[in-house]
C-alpha positions, 0 to 999 in steps of 0.5 A, a space after each residue: 775847541 775842536 780843530 778841522 786840522 787838515 781845514 787850518 793846514 790849507 790856510 797856513 799853507 794860505 798865508 805863507 804863499 802870500 806872506 812869499 808871494 808879496 814877500 817877493 814883490 816888496 823887492 820889485 817895489 819902486 814907490 814907497 806907497 807901493 812898499 806900504 801896500 805890499 808891506 801891509 798884505 804881507 802882514 795878513 798873511 804873517 797875522 793870518 799864519 800867527 794862531 794857525 801854529 798855535 792851534 795845530 800844536 795845541 791840538 796835537 800836545 799832550 795836554 801835561 806838555 802844552 806848556 811846551 807851546 811857548 817854545 815857539 816863540 823863540 822862534 821870532 828871535 831867531 828870524 831876528 838874527 838870521 834876518 840881520 845876518 842876510 841884511 849884513 851881508 847884502 846891504 851895505 855891499 850893494 847901497 849908494 854912498 854916502 846913503 841915508 845912513 851918513 852924511 849928505 846921502 845919495 839923493 834917488 835918480 827919481 827925484 834929484 835934477 838933471 847930472 846932480 850924482 844921485 842914487 840909482 838903482 843898479 847901485 842900491 839893489 841891497 835891500 831888495 836882495 834882502 825882501 827877495 832873499 826873504 821871499 825866496 825862504 818864505 816860499 821855500 816854507 811853503 813847498 815843505 808844508 804843501 808837500 813833506 809835512 802833511 798833517 793827518 786831521 786832528 783825532 779829536 775833530 773826527 771823534 766828534 764828527 762819528 768818524 771813528 775808525 779815520 780817527 784811529 788811523 789817524 791814530 796810527 798814522 802819529 804813531 808811526 811816524 814816530 816810533 811808537 806803537 798805537 794802543 788805541 783800536 776801534 774796539 775801545 771806542 765802540 766800548 765807551 758808547 753803545 751800538 746807536 750812539 756810537 755814531 755820534 760822538 761828540 754828545 757829552 762833549 757838548 751837552 747839546 743833544 745827539 749830534 747827527 751824521 746828516 744834520 741840514 744846514 742850518 742844523 749843521 751851522 747851528 752846532 759849529 757856533 755852539 761850540 763856542 758857547 763853552 768858551 764861555 761855559 762859567 766862570 772859569 772858562 770865562 775868565 781864561 777866555 778873557 786872559 787870552 784875549 786879553 793877552 793877544 791884545 797886549 801882544 799886538 801892541 807888543 810887536 807894533 812898539 817893538 817895530 817901531 
């Protein structure tokens, strides 16, 4: 699949911002219902972030190194350890005693009878400090990705769109960042096609005829949808597509069961 990396980078930044904003908001919730609603929005941001991360990595990793994509999974257990360490630092220190993990925990002052011992908000700030800290860390990731780590557009996507010169500049930037020499030039692209075909490099990629730069919205929409036909181009691609879908379905239930 050919991916608009810049567009997906904006989507990645947006999902980080959603997660950070509602993550910070979790610390200010005063009711269980509000906490569940805000958590749902946090999950919306996180759920949108996961496939974007993997797509960006696949687009830039060489084909013979795509097995490295699995390394992204190690950040989840690392995050769990970091989150647990932060929780261990805040919750035991800034929680009511006795709390829910002990016998006869103090009730909330919102529901306790007047004059009865209860757990005040001021004495039970540990979990709120945890939410504020994690939300702030996520906001920091958003700032880093939005300001510092800015992706170049995918060279494959640019070639598909007929922007060969921009594709070369993107490759040169990637090579410069990795302190390597870029061995591809515009002349190499021109040598692959004749003068008339160089403007529509996607012809062979889709097998749908010439893809012109100047097309109507309807034609562009048809071209975009035709890309997805590649997922079912033959038996092998259909099999791989279904296996990937099944993996993500099982992955979803695995996360759900693990969370429970």
